[in-house]
C-alpha positions in Angstrom: 16.8 -29.5 27.1 13.0 -29.7 27.3 12.7 -26.1 28.5 15.1 -24.7 25.8 13.1 -26.3 23.0 9.7 -25.2 24.2 9.6 -21.6 23.0 10.6 -22.7 19.5 7.8 -25.4 19.4 5.4 -22.8 20.9 5.9 -20.3 18.2 5.8 -22.8 15.3 2.6 -24.3 16.7 0.7 -21.1 17.7 1.3 -18.9 14.7 -1.6 -20.6 12.9 -3.8 -19.7 15.9 -3.2 -16.0 15.3 -4.8 -15.2 11.9 -4.0 -11.6 10.9 -6.8 -10.8 8.5 -6.8 -7.5 6.6 -8.2 -5.9 3.5 -5.0 -4.3 2.2 -4.3 -1.5 -0.2 -1.3 -2.7 -2.2 -0.2 0.0 -4.7 2.9 -1.6 -6.2 2.7 -1.6 -10.0 2.8 -5.2 -11.2 4.0 -6.9 -14.3 2.6 -9.8 -16.4 4.0 -13.2 -15.9 5.0 -12.9 -12.2 3.3 -14.1 -9.0 1.9 -10.6 -8.4 0.9 -9.9 -12.0 -2.3 -9.7 -13.9 -2.5 -13.5 -14.5 -5.5 -15.8 -15.2 -5.7 -18.5 -12.6 -8.5 -20.8 -11.5 -11.0 -19.0 -9.2 -11.3 -20.2 -5.6 -14.0 -22.8 -4.9 -16.2 -21.7 -2.1 -16.7 -25.4 -1.1 -13.2 -26.6 -1.6 -11.2 -24.0 0.3 -11.6 -21.0 2.6 -12.3 -17.8 0.8 -10.1 -15.9 3.2 -7.0 -17.2 1.4 -8.0 -14.9 -1.5 -9.8 -12.1 0.4 -7.6 -11.4 3.4 -4.0 -10.8 4.1 -2.9 -13.5 6.7 0.0 -13.2 9.0 2.9 -15.5 7.9 5.9 -16.7 9.7 9.4 -15.5 8.7 8.7 -11.8 8.2 11.2 -9.4 9.8 9.0 -7.2 12.1 11.4 -5.4 14.4 9.9 -2.8 16.7 12.7 -0.3 16.6 10.5 2.5 18.0 8.9 3.2 21.3 5.3 4.4 21.4 3.4 6.2 24.1 -0.1 5.3 22.8 -3.1 7.5 23.5 -6.7 7.2 22.4 -9.1 9.8 21.2 -12.8 9.0 20.4 -14.8 11.4 18.2 -17.9 11.3 16.1 -18.9 12.6 12.7 -21.3 15.4 12.1 -23.5 12.7 10.5 -23.7 10.7 13.7 -22.9 7.1 14.0 -20.5 5.3 16.3 -17.5 7.3 15.4 -13.8 6.6 15.4 -11.4 5.6 18.2 -8.0 7.0 17.2 -4.8 5.4 18.5 -1.8 7.8 18.3 1.4 8.5 20.1 2.7 11.8 21.5 5.2 12.8 18.9 2.7 12.6 16.0 0.0 14.6 17.8 0.2 17.5 15.2 0.0 15.0 12.3 -3.0 13.4 14.1 -4.8 16.8 14.1 -4.7 16.9 10.3 -5.6 13.2 10.2 -8.7 13.7 12.3 -9.9 16.5 10.0 -9.4 14.3 7.0 -11.2 11.4 8.8 -14.2 13.5 9.6 -14.5 14.7 5.9 -14.2 11.1 4.5 -16.7 9.8 7.1 -19.2 12.4 6.2 -18.8 12.0 2.5 -19.0 8.2 2.6 -22.1 8.4 4.8 -23.9 10.0 1.8 -22.2 7.7 -0.8 -23.3 4.5 1.0 -26.5 5.9 2.5 -25.5 4.4 5.8 -24.1 5.5 9.2 -21.7 3.0 10.8 -23.1 1.4 14.0 -19.8 0.2 15.4 -16.8 2.3 16.6 -13.9 2.1 14.2 -10.5 1.5 15.9 -8.0 3.4 13.8 -4.3 3.1 14.5 -2.2 5.9 13.1 1.6 5.7 12.4 3.8 8.7 11.7 5.7 7.0 8.9 5.5 4.2 6.4 8.5 2.5 8.0 6.8 2.4 11.4 3.6 1.1 9.8 5.4 -1.8 8.1 6.7 -2.9 11.5 3.3 -3.0 13.1 2.1 -6.0 15.0 -1.5 -5.4 14.1 -1.3 -6.6 10.5 1.2 -8.4 8.4 2.1 -5.8 5.7 4.8 -5.4 3.1 6.4 -2.5 1.3 3.5 -1.9 -1.2 0.7 -1.9 1.4 -0.5 1.6 2.3 -3.3 0.7 4.6 -5.2 -2.3 6.1 -8.6 -3.1 7.5 -9.6 -6.1 9.5 -13.1 -7.3 8.5 -13.6 -9.2 11.7 -13.3 -6.5 14.4 -12.9 -3.4 12.1 -9.3 -2.5 13.1 -7.7 -0.1 10.7 -4.0 1.0 10.5 -2.1 3.2 8.1 0.7 5.8 8.2 0.4 9.6 7.8 2.9 9.5 4.8 4.1 13.1 5.5 1.4 13.9 2.9 -2.1 15.0 3.9 -3.5 14.5 0.4 -2.2 10.9 0.2 -3.4 10.2 3.7 -6.9 11.4 2.9 -7.1 9.4 -0.3 -5.8 6.1 1.2 -7.9 6.6 4.3 -11.1 7.1 2.2 -10.3 3.8 0.4 -10.0 2.0 3.7 -13.0 3.7 5.2 -15.0 2.5 2.2 -14.1 -1.0 3.3 -15.5 -0.1 6.8 -18.8 1.1 5.3 -19.1 -2.0 3.2 -18.3 -4.4 6.0 -20.6 -2.8 8.5 -23.5 -2.2 6.2 -23.5 -5.8 4.9 -23.1 -7.1 8.5 -25.9 -5.1 9.9 -28.3 -6.0 7.1 -27.5 -9.7 7.6 -27.8 -9.4 11.4 -31.3 -8.0 11.0 -32.3 -11.3 9.3 -30.4 -13.5 11.8 -27.7 -14.3 9.3 -23.9 -14.2 9.4 -22.4 -11.5 7.3 -21.9 -12.5 3.7 -19.2 -9.9 3.0 -16.7 -12.7 2.4 -18.9 -13.9 -0.5 -18.3 -10.7 -2.5 -15.4 -11.2 -4.9 -12.2 -9.3 -4.0 -12.4 -7.2 -7.2 -15.8 -5.8 -6.1 -14.6 -5.0 -2.5 -11.4 -3.2 -3.7 -13.1 -1.7 -6.8 -15.8 -0.2 -4.6 -13.2 1.2 -2.3 -11.3 2.8 -5.3 -14.6 4.1 -6.6 -15.3 5.6 -3.2 -11.9 7.2 -3.0 -11.9 8.7 -6.5 -15.6 9.0 -7.3 -15.0 6.9 -10.5 -11.9 6.3 -12.5 -8.7 8.2 -11.8 -5.9 9.1 -14.4 -3.8 6.1 -13.3 -6.7 3.7 -13.7 -7.5 5.2 -17.1 -4.0 4.8 -18.5 -3.7 1.2 -17.2 -7.1 0.2 -18.6 -6.3 2.0 -21.9 -3.0 0.1 -22.2 -4.6 -3.2 -21.3 -7.3 -2.8 -23.9 -5.3 -1.4 -26.8 -1.9 -3.0 -26.2 -2.6 -6.3 -24.5 -0.1 -9.2 -24.3 -2.2 -12.4 -24.0 0.7 -14.8 -24.2 2.0 -13.3 -21.0 -1.4 -13.2 -19.3 -1.7 -9.5 -19.8 -5.2 -9.4 -21.4 -8.6 -8.1 -20.6 -10.8 -10.7 -18.9 -14.6 -10.8 -19.2 -16.7 -9.0 -16.6 -17.4 -12.1 -14.6 -14.0 -13.7 -14.9 -12.6 -13.5 -11.4 -9.2 -15.1 -12.2 -7.2 -11.8 -12.7 -5.0 -11.0 -9.7 -2.5 -8.4 -8.7 -2.9 -4.7 -8.4 -4.2 -4.3 -11.9 -6.5 -7.3 -11.9 -8.0 -6.7 -8.5 -7.9 -2.9 -7.9 -7.9 -1.3 -11.3 -10.1 -3.8 -13.1 -12.4 -3.8 -10.0 -12.5 0.0 -10.1 -13.5 -0.1 -13.8 -16.2 -2.7 -13.2 -17.7 -0.7 -10.4 -17.5 2.5 -12.3 -19.2 0.8 -15.2 -22.1 -0.3 -13.0 -22.5 3.2 -11.6 -22.4 4.9 -15.1 -24.5 2.4 -17.0 -27.0 1.3 -14.4 -26.8 4.2 -11.9 -25.0 4.6 -8.6 -28.1 3.4 -6.8 -27.4 -0.1 -8.1 -24.2 -0.2 -6.1 -26.2 0.5 -3.0 -28.7 -2.1 -4.0 -25.9 -4.7 -4.3 -25.1 -4.1 -0.7 -28.7 -3.7 0.6 -29.8 -7.0 -0.9 -26.7 -8.9 0.2 -28.5 -11.1 2.7 -29.4 -13.1 -0.3 -25.8 -14.1 -0.6 -25.9 -15.4 3.0 -28.8 -17.6 1.8 -26.6 -18.8 -1.0 -24.0 -19.9 1.4 -26.5 -21.8 3.6 -27.3 -24.0 0.6 -30.9 -24.5 1.7 -30.1 -24.9 5.5 -32.3 -22.8 7.8 -30.6 -19.6 9.0 -29.2 -19.5 12.5 -31.5 -18.2 15.2 -28.8 -16.1 16.9 -27.8 -12.7 15.7 -24.2 -12.0 14.6 -22.2 -11.3 17.8 -21.0 -7.8 18.5 -17.8 -6.5 20.1 -17.8 -5.6 23.8 -17.7 -1.8 23.2 -20.8 -2.1 20.9 -23.1 -3.9 23.3 -24.7 -0.7 24.7 -25.2 1.0 21.3 -28.5 1.3 19.6 -29.3 -1.6 17.3 -29.9 0.3 14.2 -29.7 -2.8 12.0 -32.6 -4.3 13.9 -34.9 -1.7 12.4 -34.2 -2.8 8.8 -37.1 -4.1 6.8 -37.3 -7.9 6.2 -36.8 -8.2 2.5 -36.1 -11.1 0.2 -34.4 -11.0 -3.1 -37.1 -11.6 -5.7 -37.4 -12.0 -9.4 -40.9 -11.7 -10.9 -42.4 -11.7 -7.4 -40.8 -15.0 -6.4 -38.0 -15.5 -3.7 -34.7 -16.3 -5.4 -31.5 -17.5 -3.7 -28.6 -16.7 -6.1 -26.4 -19.6 -7.2 -23.2 -17.4 -7.5 -22.2 -13.8 -7.3 -22.6 -13.5 -11.0 -26.1 -14.7 -10.7 -26.7 -12.3 -7.8 -25.4 -9.4 -9.9 -27.6 -10.4 -12.8 -30.7 -10.4 -10.4 -29.9 -6.9 -9.1 -29.1 -5.4 -12.5 -32.1 -7.1 -14.0 -30.1 -8.3 -17.1 -28.5 -11.6 -18.1 -24.8 -12.2 -17.5 -24.3 -12.1 -21.2 -25.9 -8.7 -21.5 -23.9 -7.3 -18.6 -20.7 -8.5 -20.1 -21.6 -7.1 -23.5 -22.4 -3.7 -22.0 -19.2 -3.7 -20.1 -17.1 -4.3 -23.2 -19.0 -1.6 -25.1 -18.4 0.8 -22.2 -14.7 0.1 -22.3 -14.5 0.5 -26.0 -16.3 3.8 -26.0 -14.2 5.1 -23.2 -10.7 4.0 -24.2 -10.7 3.5 -28.0 -11.7 7.1 -28.4 -8.8 8.2 -26.2 -6.4 5.9 -28.1 -7.6 7.3 -31.5 -7.5 10.9 -30.3 -3.8 10.6 -29.2 -1.4 12.2 -31.7 1.4 9.7 -31.0 2.1 6.0 -30.2 5.2 4.6 -28.5 6.3 3.3 -32.0 7.2 6.9 -32.6 9.9 6.6 -30.0 13.2 4.6 -29.9 13.2 2.0 -27.2 16.4 1.6 -25.1 17.5 -2.0 -25.1 20.1 -3.9 -23.1 18.9 -3.0 -19.6 19.1 -5.6 -16.8 15.4 -5.7 -16.1 12.4 -3.3 -16.1 13.4 0.0 -14.6 10.9 1.8 -12.4 13.2 4.7 -11.5 16.1 6.4 -13.4 18.9 8.9 -12.8 21.5 10.0 -15.4 24.9 11.7 -15.3 25.3 15.3 -16.7 26.5 14.1 -20.1 23.5 11.7 -20.3 25.7 8.6 -20.9 25.7 6.9 -17.5 22.3 5.8 -16.1 21.4 4.4 -12.7 18.2 2.5 -12.5 16.2 0.4 -10.1 14.6 -2.9 -11.0 12.4 -5.4 -9.1 12.7 -9.1 -9.3 9.3 -10.5 -10.1 9.3 -13.7 -8.1 11.1 -12.5 -5.0 10.3 -8.8 -4.8 14.1 -8.0 -4.4 15.0 -4.6 -5.7 18.4 -3.9 -7.3 20.3 -0.8 -8.4 22.4 -1.0 -11.5 24.7 1.5 -13.2 25.4 1.3 -17.0 26.7 3.2 -19.9 24.0 3.4 -22.5 26.6 2.9 -25.3 27.7 -0.4 -23.9 25.2 -2.9 -22.4 28.1 -5.0 -21.2 29.2 -2.2 -18.8 26.3 -2.9 -16.4 27.4 -3.2 -12.8 25.4 -4.0 -9.7 25.4 -1.2 -7.2 23.2 -2.6 -4.4 20.3 -4.9 -3.7 17.8 -4.9 -0.8 16.3 -7.4 1.6 19.7 -7.8 3.2 20.8 -7.1 6.8 22.8 -4.0 5.7 20.1 -2.7 3.3 16.5 -3.7 4.0 14.6 -1.7 1.4 15.3 0.4 -1.7 11.6 1.5 -1.6 10.6 0.1 -5.0 7.9 2.0 -6.9 7.3 4.4 -4.0 10.0 7.0 -4.7 13.2 7.8 -6.4 16.3 6.9 -4.3 19.2 7.7 -6.7 21.2 10.7 -8.0 24.3 10.8 -10.3 26.4 13.9 -10.6 29.9 15.2 -10.5 31.4 11.7 -10.6 29.4 10.7 -7.6 26.6 8.1 -7.3 24.2 8.6 -4.4 21.4 6.3 -3.2 19.3 6.0 -0.1 17.6 3.0 1.5 16.2 1.7 4.8 18.7 0.2 7.2 17.4 -0.6 10.7 15.0 2.1 12.0 15.7 4.8 9.3 16.8 5.6 5.8 20.5 6.0 5.2 22.4 7.8 2.4 25.2 6.0 0.6 27.7 7.8 -1.7 30.2 6.2 -4.0 32.7 7.8 -6.5 32.3 6.7 -10.1 34.9 6.6 -12.8 34.9 5.2 -16.3 37.5 3.9 -18.7 36.5 3.9 -22.4 38.1 1.9 -25.2 37.3 1.0 -28.8 36.9 -2.7 -29.7 35.9 -3.7 -33.2 34.6 -0.2 -33.8 32.3 -0.3 -30.8 32.7 1.7 -27.6 33.5 -0.4 -24.5 33.2 1.1 -21.1 34.5 -0.1 -17.8 32.8 1.4 -14.8 34.6 1.5 -11.5 32.8 2.2 -8.2 34.8 3.5 -5.2 34.5 3.0 -1.5 31.1 3.6 0.0 30.5 6.5 2.4 27.5 6.3 4.7 25.5 9.2 6.1 22.7 9.1 8.7 20.7 12.3 8.4 19.8 13.2 11.9 16.6 12.0 13.4 14.8 11.6 10.0 13.0 8.3 9.4 12.5 8.4 5.7 14.2 10.0 2.7 12.5 10.9 -0.6 14.0 11.8 -4.0 17.6 12.8 -3.3 19.3 15.2 -5.7 23.0 15.9 -5.7 24.2 19.5 -6.2 26.1 20.3 -9.4 29.5 20.0 -7.7 28.4 16.8 -5.8 29.3 18.3 -2.4 25.7 18.5 -1.1 22.5 16.6 -1.5 19.0 17.9 -1.2 16.1 15.6 -0.4 12.6 15.5 1.2 12.7 13.9 4.6 10.1 12.6 7.0 10.8 13.5 10.7 9.7 11.7 13.8 6.5 13.8 13.9 5.4 12.5 10.5 5.9 15.6 8.4 7.9 15.8 5.2 10.2 18.8 4.5 13.2 19.8 2.3 16.7 19.2 3.8 20.2 19.7 2.5 23.0 17.5 3.7 26.7 18.5 3.3 28.7 15.5 2.0 32.3 16.9 2.1 34.5 19.7 3.4 34.7 21.2 6.9 30.9 21.0 7.4 30.6 17.3 6.3 27.5 15.8 7.8 25.8 19.1 8.5 22.0 18.8 8.0 20.0 22.0 7.2 16.3 22.2 7.1 14.9 24.5 4.4 11.2 24.1 4.9 9.0 23.5 8.0 5.3 23.2 7.0 2.5 20.7 6.4 3.2 20.5 2.6 4.5 17.3 1.0 7.6 18.4 -1.0 9.0 15.7 -3.3 10.9 15.0 -6.6 13.7 17.4 -6.0 16.3 18.4 -8.6 19.1 20.9 -8.3 19.0 23.7 -10.9 21.9 26.1 -10.3 21.1 28.2 -7.3 17.6 26.9 -6.8 15.9 23.6 -6.1 13.1 22.4 -8.3 10.5 20.2 -6.6 6.8 19.3 -6.5 4.4 20.4 -3.8 0.7 20.1 -2.9 0.4 23.8 -1.8 -2.2 24.2 -4.6 -5.9 24.8 -5.0 -6.7 21.1 -5.7 -3.8 19.9 -3.4 -2.5 18.0 -6.4 1.3 18.6 -6.8 2.5 21.4 -9.0 6.0 22.6 -9.8 7.8 24.9 -7.4 11.3 26.4 -7.0 13.2 27.3 -3.9 15.9 30.0 -4.0 18.8 28.6 -1.9 20.0 32.1 -0.8 16.8 33.9 -0.1 14.7 30.8 0.8 12.0 32.3 -1.4 9.5 29.8 -2.7 8.1 30.3 -6.2 5.2 28.4 -7.8 6.0 27.5 -11.5 2.8 25.8 -12.7 -0.9 26.2 -12.0 -2.7 23.0 -13.0 -5.6 21.2 -11.4 -4.1 17.9 -12.3 -0.7 16.6 -11.0 2.6 17.9 -12.3 5.6 15.6 -11.5 9.3 15.1 -12.0 10.8 18.6 -12.8 14.3 18.6 -14.3 16.3 21.3 -16.0 16.4 20.4 -19.7 16.0 21.9 -23.2 16.7 25.4 -21.9 13.8 25.2 -19.4 12.1 22.9 -17.0 11.0 19.5 -18.3 8.2 17.7 -16.4 5.3 15.2 -16.6 1.8 16.5 -16.3 -1.6 14.9 -16.2 -3.3 18.2 -17.2 -4.5 16.6 -20.5 -6.0 13.7 -18.6 -3.0 11.4 -19.1 0.7 11.6 -18.3 2.6 13.5 -21.0 5.9 15.4 -21.2 5.7 19.2 -20.9 8.3 22.0 -21.1 8.2 25.3 -19.2 10.5 27.8 -20.9 10.6 31.6 -20.7 7.2 31.7 -19.0 5.5 29.6 -21.7 4.2 26.0 -21.3 4.3 23.5 -24.2 3.2 20.0 -24.3 5.8 17.8 -26.0 4.1 14.5 -26.3 0.6 13.2 -26.9 0.7 9.4 -26.6 -1.9 6.9 -25.5 0.7 5.2 -23.4 1.9 6.7 -20.1 5.2 8.6 -20.0 5.8 8.8 -16.3 9.1 10.7 -16.0 12.0 11.9 -18.2 15.5 13.1 -17.8 18.0 14.8 -20.2 20.3 12.6 -22.1 23.3 13.0 -24.5 23.0 15.0 -27.7 19.9 17.0 -26.5 17.8 13.9 -26.3 15.5 12.8 -23.6 15.2 9.4 -21.8 11.6 8.8 -20.9 10.3 6.1 -18.6 6.9 4.8 -19.9 4.3 2.2 -19.1 3.4 0.1 -22.2 2.0 -3.4 -22.6 2.0 -3.9 -18.8 5.8 -3.2 -18.4 8.1 -0.3 -17.6 10.1 0.6 -20.7 12.7 3.2 -21.4 12.5 5.3 -24.6 14.8 7.9 -26.3 13.1 11.0 -27.6 14.6 13.9 -29.7 13.2 17.1 -31.0 11.7 15.3 -33.9 9.6 13.2 -31.5 7.8 16.2 -30.1 4.3 17.2 -31.2 3.8 20.6 -32.9 1.7 22.2 -30.2 1.7 25.9 -29.7 3.1 27.1 -26.4 0.7 28.9 -24.0 1.4 31.3 -21.2 1.8 29.6 -17.9 0.5 31.5 -14.9 3.5 30.6 -12.9 6.0 31.1 -15.7 6.7 34.7 -14.7 7.6 33.5 -11.2 4.5 34.4 -9.2 5.1 33.9 -5.4 2.5 31.9 -3.6 0.6 34.2 -1.3 -2.8 32.9 -0.6 -3.7 30.5 2.2 -4.2 27.0 0.8 -3.7 25.1 4.0 -5.4 21.8 4.9 -8.1 21.7 7.6 -6.9 20.9 11.0 -8.7 19.6 14.1 -6.5 19.9 17.2 -6.7 17.0 19.6 -7.9 18.0 23.1 -5.4 17.7 26.0 -5.6 14.9 28.5 -6.6 12.1 26.2 -6.4 8.8 28.0 -3.3 6.6 27.8 -3.9 3.3 26.0 -3.9 0.5 28.5 -3.4 -3.0 27.1 -4.8 -4.6 30.3 -8.2 -2.9 30.0 -11.0 -5.3 29.2 -12.3 -3.3 26.2 -8.8 -3.7 24.6 -8.8 -7.5 24.7 -9.5 -9.6 21.6 -9.9 -13.3 21.4 -8.0 -14.1 18.3 -8.6 -17.9 18.2 -10.2 -20.6 20.3 -11.0 -24.3 19.9 -12.2 -27.1 22.0 -13.2 -30.8 21.9 -14.5 -33.5 24.2 -14.3 -37.1 23.3 -16.6 -39.8 24.7 -18.1 -40.1 28.2 -14.7 -40.1 29.9 -12.7 -37.0 30.9 -10.8 -36.7 27.6 -10.8 -33.3 26.0 -8.7 -30.4 24.6 -9.0 -26.7 24.4 -7.0 -23.8 23.1 -7.2 -20.0 23.4 -5.3 -17.1 22.0 -5.9 -13.6 23.4 -4.2 -10.3 22.4 -4.6 -6.7 23.1 -6.0 -4.5 20.3 -2.5 -3.5 19.1 -1.3 -7.1 19.3 1.6 -6.1 21.4 0.7 -8.6 24.1 -0.3 -12.2 23.5 -1.6 -14.8 25.9 -1.7 -18.4 24.7 -3.4 -21.2 26.6 -3.4 -24.8 25.4 -4.8 -27.7 27.6 -5.4 -31.4 26.8 -6.6 -33.8 29.4 -6.3 -37.6 28.8 -8.6 -39.2 31.5 -6.9 -37.8 34.5 -5.5 -34.4 35.7 -2.2 -36.1 36.1 -2.3 -36.9 32.4 -2.5 -33.3 31.3 -0.6 -31.6 28.5 -0.9 -27.8 29.3 0.8 -24.6 28.3 0.2 -21.0 29.4 2.5 -18.5 27.7 2.7 -14.7 27.6 4.6 -12.8 24.9 5.3 -9.1 25.0 6.3 -7.9 21.5 5.8 -4.2 22.0 9.6 -3.7 22.4 12.8 -5.0 21.0 13.6 -7.8 21.7 10.3 -9.6 22.2 10.0 -11.2 25.6 8.0 -14.2 26.7 7.4 -16.3 29.9 5.2 -19.2 30.7 4.6 -22.5 32.4 4.0 -26.0 31.1 3.0 -29.4 32.3 3.3 -32.5 30.1 4.0 -36.2 30.2 5.6 -38.7 27.9 5.9 -42.6 27.9 9.2 -44.0 29.1 10.7 -47.5 29.5 13.0 -48.6 32.3 15.7 -50.8 30.7 17.4 -51.8 33.9 16.0 -55.3 33.5 15.9 -56.0 29.7 13.6 -58.9 30.0 11.0 -56.9 31.8 8.6 -54.6 29.9 8.7 -51.8 32.5 6.8 -48.9 30.9 5.7 -45.8 32.8 4.6 -42.2 32.2 6.9 -39.4 33.3 5.5 -36.0 34.2 7.4 -32.9 33.3 6.6 -29.4 34.3 8.4 -26.1 34.7 8.7 -22.6 33.2 9.9 -21.4 29.9 11.2 -18.1 28.6 11.6 -16.4 25.2 14.1 -13.7 24.2 
């Protein structure tokens, strides 16, 4: 009994000893009022709680991290043309080709950020590359969820992220994470030069993430602009969706941390100059002085990792500087005070300038827009806020995905727009038979020819589900009532593909086209036959580095978006299903998204005007249909030649109806791709092939060990003491736990040594223990016969 309980006690006790800290890039769009929303909550107290609770992403018990895949890890160390300690890449064999594109993108980001930060990293960056998002979400290195795209550990600089099947997205997210690396290392080295611990944890999270967004985009991006414009012009204070002051650090969530942080950092760069951002980092040792509260600095330098011990100590050459105001040393009282010192203005002046900057930027855009959402009819009666929609051919049935704010559970519902009471639940995720419906990240539904199709992750891959749909209509009190019936579910596993993006049923419902990510990490177009003699046949239509997405069947061709463009932002393309000829339809520098056949042409959303509006490509001519200050993210044809448009307004996803009277009167212009020009020029991404014979990753190698946690105590002059130690390899696949407590004698020792291998499924563990406990012999009730019983043995975990 003792041995069977030990593994359970071990896990529940040792999880707190394995902190899994990370700076995480969470891109899920968040709503007001929920736990992940832009809400105003009291800021953390530096003296009352650990700042890591806000700044880092800790590992938590209860997450389902199942290692379905086997990895043959290799390492490849390379440097930048700018010098520095370089990157140590961890990759596995089947993603070697994707790693070649990743290395080229890493070099480019490293070189660019070296100039942006005026700094060359002095420590090698361990970077762990996964082929797909699904594999990344099952990593042992960090605790990550569906919305996290990349993670960085501020303690030992580990980074991890997937390839996405999209070089452009990889490059953008990697640049964000690499900006964290430059921030962490530069602040650390400057503090070490003064014998101080790194004060990076004293920077507010909005600054850390805002600086990373600024580094990735070079300022504000279209998404950040439409979110900030919405927040300023259409706030909802009662729900917590309101613009906080510059120094108000209570706003959380994606909007509050990432996008407001990006706006604040962009404001500093534009109003005070980008050199002030560097100065905020270069004078950061003053923040370490703030943390010391007047105590003398430690004499020892910040410790370095084993692999960095032989590297040149560049930080030691930094000049000894103190933060000064009017020639006198000043220790800031807070980050707001520190910012005021560096920018040489009062907090009130900075806040005033910030609000003026926002007004000049976004009120002008709001006033210049020719429409507002009040010009459109809002669709009521939905069962939540939809983030993705599909409609039937007649435009009456709609399938949409919603996300439950408090739990993060996603649901698919089908509903007739004429009868809100017809709504029926199709599926929900976070269940053993359906782990994820990929909220926000992609479309997963299609509705055509009396068939409802959706995809979601089950086990180690995405699976396709198909259900027949029938409706029965009736008239009750002059209103249309609709009963929706869903038939038996068919399940399709599309070969060896790991992920499925944007499925689209054929007009007859017998085939489905989608973008799929294979085991090598690349995304291509596939067609799966759903019925007939070739049922289950999977055909690959493309085989290239481009990231095809947002497919829609249009007669004998497929419409989709692709990054085979000059800017590598997605434009519209068409693929002839007979000749396999690929035709580019739009030629814009900004993204074009969501093509669907409608209004006699191709309807799509474009950012070409600097914000997401609806456009129409028809007979070789492009015409912008809307000009609203709010974001119209996607649209589909509906009944009676109307459109259903999904928009972002007042912090929420809303569905609107548009008709021809809702369109702006803008003259069509000739689109370069309207005549069907075939892509001919070479627009490929740079590629840096990996050399052969790269070393195999060995968890047992000393340089791959990490001490995750340690503690010790000795009480009094007698031999009473306790110590604990947790050691893992760099990938956290192997864990060694040691816990010893001695109570005056070696016989009175409570000790545990346990090893866990979590690199495979199932996780395995083995160890030995020695303990004791007080007992009483009741053979003679009148005698107090107490004794200590020693217990020792081995324990296992499966």
